[in-house]
N, C-alpha and C positions, 0 to 999 in steps of 0.2 A: 504494500500500500504506500502510495506516495504521500508526502506531507500535504495537508489540506488546512486552509484557514477558514474560520467562520467568525462572525461578529455577533455579539449579544448585548442587550441592554441589561446592565446590572445595577442594583441599588447598593449603596455603601452604608455599612453600619457605622457606629460612632468611632470605630477604630480604623475605618477605611477598608474593611473586609468586604468583598463582593458577594452578592447573592443574585443568581441569574433570574431575571424577571421576564425576559422576552428574547426569543431567538429561534432559529438561527437565521442570520442575514448574510448575504454575500458581500456586503460592503457597509461602510460606516453610515451612509445616507439612510439605509434601512433602519439602523439603530436610532438615528436622529428622528426619523418619522415615528418610530415606536414611542420614543420619549415624548414627542409632541402629543400623540394620541393619549398616552397615559395622563399627561397634564390636562388635556381638554376633557377627558372623561372623569377627572377627579381622583385618579388613582395615585397621584404624585404628591399628595399632601404631606409636607414635612419630610420628604424623601430626597436624598441626594442620589443622582444617577450618574453613571459613567458608561463608556463604551469599552467592552472587553474583546480583544482579539483572541480567539481560541484556536490553538494549533493542534490538529489532530494527527496523531501517529499511532500505528499499532504498537502494542506493548507485549513483551514476553515476560511471563511470571518468573521472577528470580528471588531467591531467599535473601540475599544481601545481609546475612548475619541474623536472620530470624532465630528465635529461641526454639530450636527443634524439639528439645526435651519437653517444653511446655506444650507445644503443639501436639506431640505424641500423647501426652497425658490427657489433654482435652479430647482428642480423637478416641482414645481408649475408654474414656468415661461416658461415651455416648453422645457427646456434643458435636458429632460429625455433621457438617452441612449436607443438606439433601440435594 
């Protein structure tokens, strides 16, 4: 899979952390229109909005130092994901 970009409207909490509100858009103008619509429809009261560029790439699961003993214990105790 090749690298792909999408754009989304995010709201920012008091610390500047993003929460996806609307997406996906192919460019920033779609996000600007979504922000305008949120404002006009009354969804934007006391919210700070930003545009987030989201880069999508496939991922391969790797342990990177996971605690295998703890994972084995959880799996052996019946907490295995379905």
